[in-house]
C-alpha positions as CSV (number, residue, x, y, z in Angstrom):
1,M,0.0,0.0,0.0
2,G,2.0,3.0,-1.3
3,G,5.3,1.5,-0.2
4,T,4.2,1.4,3.5
5,Q,5.1,-1.8,5.4
6,F,3.0,-3.1,8.3
7,F,4.4,-5.3,11.0
8,K,2.9,-7.5,13.7
9,W,4.3,-7.4,17.1
10,P,6.4,-9.2,18.2
11,L,8.5,-9.2,15.1
12,T,9.4,-12.6,13.8
13,P,13.1,-12.9,12.8
14,A,13.7,-12.9,9.1
15,V,15.7,-15.7,7.6
16,G,17.8,-16.2,4.5
17,A,18.6,-13.2,2.3
18,N,16.1,-11.0,4.0
19,A,17.7,-11.2,7.4
20,I,18.8,-8.0,9.0
21,P,22.0,-8.2,11.1
22,R,21.6,-7.5,14.8
23,Q,24.4,-4.9,14.6
24,G,22.5,-3.0,11.9
25,I,19.3,-2.8,14.0
26,E,21.3,-1.5,17.0
27,S,23.0,1.1,14.8
28,L,19.7,2.3,13.4
29,L,18.1,2.7,16.9
30,S,21.2,4.6,18.2
31,M,21.1,7.0,15.2
32,S,17.4,7.7,15.8
33,L,17.7,8.2,19.5
34,S,20.7,10.5,19.1
35,N,18.5,13.0,17.2
36,V,15.9,13.2,20.0
37,Q,16.5,16.2,22.2
38,P,14.8,16.5,25.6
39,Q,12.1,19.3,25.7
40,P,11.0,21.0,28.9
41,L,7.3,20.7,29.8
42,P,5.2,23.8,29.0
43,T,4.0,25.8,32.0
44,A,1.1,28.1,32.4
45,A,3.4,31.1,32.5
46,D,4.8,30.2,29.0
47,D,1.4,29.9,27.4
48,D,0.0,33.2,26.2
49,S,-3.3,31.6,24.9
50,D,-6.5,33.1,26.1
51,D,-8.4,29.8,25.7
52,I,-6.9,28.3,28.9
53,I,-9.0,29.0,32.0
54,L,-7.8,27.9,35.4
55,I,-10.8,26.9,37.6
56,E,-10.1,27.0,41.3
57,P,-12.6,26.5,44.2
58,A,-13.7,29.7,45.8
59,H,-13.0,30.4,49.5
60,G,-15.3,32.4,51.8
61,W,-17.6,35.1,50.3
62,V,-16.8,35.4,46.6
63,S,-17.8,38.0,44.0
64,L,-21.0,37.5,42.0
65,G,-19.1,37.2,38.7
66,L,-21.5,39.4,36.8
67,R,-19.1,39.9,33.9
68,E,-18.8,36.2,33.5
69,L,-22.6,35.9,33.7
70,W,-22.9,38.4,30.9
71,Q,-20.5,36.3,28.8
72,Y,-22.8,33.3,29.2
73,R,-25.9,35.2,28.2
74,E,-26.5,32.8,25.2
75,L,-26.5,29.9,27.6
76,L,-29.1,31.7,29.7
77,Y,-31.3,32.1,26.6
78,F,-31.0,28.4,25.6
79,L,-31.7,27.2,29.2
80,T,-34.8,29.5,29.4
81,W,-36.1,28.2,26.1
82,R,-35.4,24.6,27.3
83,D,-37.5,25.1,30.4
84,I,-40.4,26.5,28.4
85,K,-40.3,23.6,25.9
86,V,-40.0,20.9,28.5
87,R,-42.8,22.3,30.6
88,Y,-45.4,21.8,27.8
89,K,-43.8,18.9,26.0
90,Q,-46.2,15.9,25.5
91,T,-49.1,17.8,27.2
92,L,-52.7,17.6,26.2
93,L,-53.5,21.3,26.2
94,G,-50.0,22.7,25.9
95,A,-49.6,26.4,26.7
96,S,-53.3,26.7,27.5
97,W,-52.4,25.6,31.0
98,A,-50.9,29.0,31.5
99,I,-54.4,30.5,31.1
100,L,-56.5,27.8,32.7
101,Q,-54.6,27.8,36.0
102,P,-55.2,31.4,37.0
103,V,-58.7,31.5,35.4
104,F,-60.0,28.5,37.4
105,T,-58.3,29.8,40.5
106,M,-60.1,33.1,40.0
107,I,-63.4,31.4,39.6
108,V,-63.0,29.4,42.8
109,M,-61.9,32.4,44.8
110,S,-64.7,34.5,43.4
111,I,-67.3,32.0,44.5
112,F,-66.0,31.4,48.0
113,F,-64.4,34.7,48.9
114,G,-66.3,37.1,46.7
115,R,-69.9,35.7,46.9
116,L,-70.0,33.6,50.0
117,A,-67.6,35.4,52.3
118,K,-68.5,38.8,50.9
119,M,-64.9,39.9,50.9
120,P,-64.5,43.6,50.0
121,S,-62.9,44.5,46.7
122,D,-62.5,48.3,46.9
123,G,-65.6,48.8,44.9
124,M,-64.4,46.8,41.9
125,P,-66.0,43.6,40.6
126,Y,-64.4,40.8,42.6
127,P,-63.4,38.6,39.6
128,I,-61.2,41.2,38.0
129,F,-60.0,42.5,41.4
130,N,-58.8,38.9,42.2
131,Y,-57.4,38.1,38.8
132,T,-55.3,41.3,38.7
133,A,-53.6,40.0,41.8
134,L,-53.3,36.4,40.6
135,L,-51.3,37.4,37.5
136,P,-48.2,38.6,39.4
137,W,-48.7,36.0,42.1
138,T,-48.7,33.1,39.7
139,F,-45.6,34.5,38.0
140,F,-43.9,34.8,41.4
141,A,-44.9,31.4,42.7
142,G,-43.9,29.6,39.5
143,G,-40.6,31.4,39.3
144,L,-39.8,30.6,42.9
145,T,-40.6,26.9,42.5
146,R,-38.6,26.5,39.3
147,A,-35.6,28.5,40.7
148,A,-35.6,26.5,43.9
149,G,-35.5,23.2,42.1
150,S,-33.2,24.3,39.3
151,V,-29.9,23.1,40.7
152,V,-31.1,19.6,41.4
153,G,-33.0,19.5,38.1
154,S,-29.9,20.4,36.2
155,S,-27.5,18.0,38.1
156,G,-26.4,16.3,34.9
157,L,-25.3,19.5,33.3
158,I,-23.6,20.8,36.5
159,K,-21.5,17.7,36.9
160,K,-20.2,17.7,33.3
161,V,-19.3,21.2,32.3
162,Y,-18.4,24.5,33.9
163,F,-20.5,27.6,33.6
164,P,-21.8,30.3,36.0
165,R,-24.3,28.4,38.2
166,L,-26.4,31.5,38.6
167,V,-27.6,31.0,35.0
168,V,-29.7,28.0,36.1
169,P,-32.1,29.7,38.7
170,I,-32.3,32.9,36.6
171,S,-33.5,30.9,33.6
172,G,-36.2,29.3,35.8
173,V,-37.6,32.7,36.7
174,L,-37.4,34.0,33.1
175,A,-39.3,31.0,31.8
176,G,-42.5,32.2,33.4
177,I,-42.7,35.4,31.3
178,P,-44.5,33.7,28.3
179,D,-47.1,32.3,30.8
180,F,-47.6,35.8,32.2
181,L,-48.1,37.3,28.8
182,L,-50.7,34.6,27.9
183,S,-52.6,35.1,31.1
184,F,-52.5,38.9,30.6
185,L,-54.7,38.4,27.4
186,V,-57.5,37.1,29.7
187,L,-57.2,40.2,31.9
188,F,-57.3,42.4,28.8
189,G,-60.6,40.8,27.8
190,M,-62.0,41.2,31.4
191,M,-61.0,44.9,31.4
192,I,-63.0,45.4,28.2
193,Y,-66.0,43.5,29.6
194,Y,-66.1,45.5,32.8
195,D,-65.3,48.8,30.9
196,I,-62.1,49.4,32.9
197,Y,-59.2,51.1,31.1
198,P,-55.9,52.2,32.7
199,T,-54.3,55.5,32.0
200,A,-51.1,55.9,30.0
201,A,-49.4,57.6,32.9
202,S,-50.0,54.5,35.2
203,I,-49.5,51.7,32.6
204,I,-45.8,52.6,32.2
205,W,-45.2,51.4,35.8
206,L,-46.4,47.8,35.0
207,P,-43.0,46.5,33.8
208,L,-41.4,47.8,37.0
209,F,-43.9,45.9,39.2
210,L,-43.3,42.8,37.1
211,L,-39.6,43.2,37.5
212,L,-40.1,43.6,41.3
213,A,-42.0,40.3,41.3
214,G,-39.2,38.6,39.4
215,V,-36.5,40.0,41.7
216,T,-38.4,38.7,44.7
217,A,-38.8,35.2,43.1
218,L,-35.2,35.0,42.2
219,G,-33.9,36.3,45.5
220,V,-35.9,33.8,47.6
221,G,-35.3,31.1,44.9
222,L,-31.5,31.4,45.2
223,W,-31.7,30.8,48.9
224,F,-33.8,27.7,48.5
225,A,-31.9,26.4,45.5
226,A,-28.7,26.3,47.5
227,L,-30.4,24.7,50.4
228,N,-32.3,22.2,48.3
229,A,-29.0,20.9,46.8
230,E,-27.9,20.0,50.3
231,Y,-31.2,19.0,51.9
232,R,-33.7,17.5,49.5
233,D,-36.7,17.9,51.9
234,I,-36.5,21.6,51.3
235,R,-38.9,21.1,48.4
236,Y,-41.7,20.2,50.7
237,L,-41.1,23.4,52.7
238,I,-41.3,25.5,49.6
239,T,-44.8,24.2,48.9
240,F,-46.0,25.1,52.4
241,I,-44.3,28.6,52.3
242,T,-45.8,29.4,49.0
243,Q,-49.3,28.6,50.2
244,F,-48.8,30.6,53.4
245,W,-47.3,33.5,51.5
246,M,-50.3,33.8,49.3
247,Y,-52.6,34.4,52.2
248,A,-50.1,36.9,53.7
249,T,-50.4,38.8,50.4
250,P,-53.5,40.8,49.5
251,V,-54.6,38.4,46.7
252,V,-58.1,37.6,48.0
253,Y,-58.5,40.7,50.1
254,P,-57.6,44.4,49.7
255,A,-54.7,46.0,51.6
256,S,-57.0,48.9,52.4
257,L,-58.3,46.9,55.3
258,L,-55.1,48.0,57.1
259,N,-54.4,51.6,58.3
260,D,-51.5,53.6,57.0
261,P,-48.9,52.8,59.7
262,W,-49.6,49.1,59.5
263,K,-49.9,49.2,55.7
264,T,-46.3,50.5,55.3
265,L,-45.1,47.8,57.6
266,Y,-47.1,45.3,55.6
267,G,-44.9,46.3,52.7
268,L,-42.1,44.2,54.3
269,N,-43.7,41.4,52.3
270,P,-42.3,42.3,48.8
271,M,-45.3,40.8,47.0
272,V,-47.6,43.3,48.8
273,G,-46.1,46.2,46.8
274,V,-46.3,44.1,43.6
275,V,-50.0,43.2,44.0
276,E,-51.1,46.7,45.1
277,G,-49.0,48.2,42.3
278,F,-50.7,46.0,39.7
279,R,-54.1,46.9,41.0
280,W,-53.3,50.6,41.0
281,T,-51.7,50.5,37.5
282,L,-54.4,48.4,35.7
283,L,-57.6,49.2,37.6
284,G,-56.8,52.8,38.6
285,K,-58.2,52.2,42.1
286,G,-56.9,54.2,45.0
287,S,-53.8,56.3,45.3
288,S,-50.3,55.4,44.3
289,P,-48.8,52.9,46.8
290,G,-45.6,54.8,47.0
291,P,-44.3,54.1,50.6
292,M,-45.5,50.4,50.4
293,V,-43.8,49.8,47.1
294,A,-40.6,51.5,48.3
295,V,-40.4,49.2,51.4
296,S,-41.2,46.2,49.2
297,A,-38.5,47.1,46.7
298,V,-35.8,47.5,49.4
299,V,-36.7,44.1,50.9
300,A,-36.7,42.4,47.5
301,V,-33.2,43.9,46.6
302,L,-31.8,42.7,50.0
303,L,-33.2,39.2,49.4
304,L,-31.6,39.1,45.9
305,I,-28.2,40.3,47.1
306,G,-28.1,38.0,50.1
307,G,-29.4,35.1,48.1
308,A,-26.9,35.6,45.3
309,Y,-23.9,35.8,47.6
310,Y,-25.1,32.7,49.5
311,F,-25.7,30.8,46.3
312,R,-22.2,31.7,45.0
313,R,-20.6,30.6,48.3
314,M,-22.3,27.2,48.2
315,E,-22.1,26.5,44.5
316,K,-18.6,24.9,44.9
317,T,-20.2,21.9,46.5
318,F,-23.1,21.5,44.0
319,A,-21.3,19.0,41.8
320,D,-20.6,16.8,44.8
321,V,-24.1,16.7,46.4
322,V,-26.6,17.0,43.5
């Protein structure tokens, strides 16, 4: 084959005219080895390549690595899209569940709290009063649940490759945005039915209140994600806390039942500012919840900062415990 000779090992000695003298073999080996010069092993200091990244375990409280997080923004997009597709893959109704869940919850609450319990609704029809609060609450509760279970759910990816672990819980929160937009279409139809239209000056605050709900979900979710990786029974606690938190938030009742000093203190629950902000923005009921939203925003930011640093401190053990 093209002059190339193939040998089997061990070589069988040739006989007759094809035999190679032993002295000739030794001379060939000595000539070949004499041309080999020892080369020093390359070190990290000698390599100027930017493709080599040295990964070392962090010690103590580490930085958040926001620059690195920005470099992996495409991974954040793909993980978010993966969460959306997996949630509705092989389902009977698909994305319709994003609408059916808050709608049926609103119907049940309107019957028991609005009609039977005669819960006040600040002069608004109770169905739209309740559904306006269920929109941000469903987004928050879903984001919190997905973020809390994201590390354990992505254990296969975490064990194999390196990437900023903060990408995983963030993608869990962002995956709830399409559900929110679909549910908002129902609210839009209800506003037309009840002849309620927000003003342009108030509607511009809606994205900020949605951002506040996302920050709260991510902040609490980061704490639970790190704890859930170490203690798997945390997921049962998350279900209980979410249910309790909903009744501690003015979803089925108005915050106007409290007086001003207590109402501002009530804002320590970050979702209070979100729910009241949604009702003020979309229904135009009452005055601007300024002090309450300010307190809620401060608490949400503190939860996010504390959760992010705790998550970063604990992430060095994720590959070993998930």
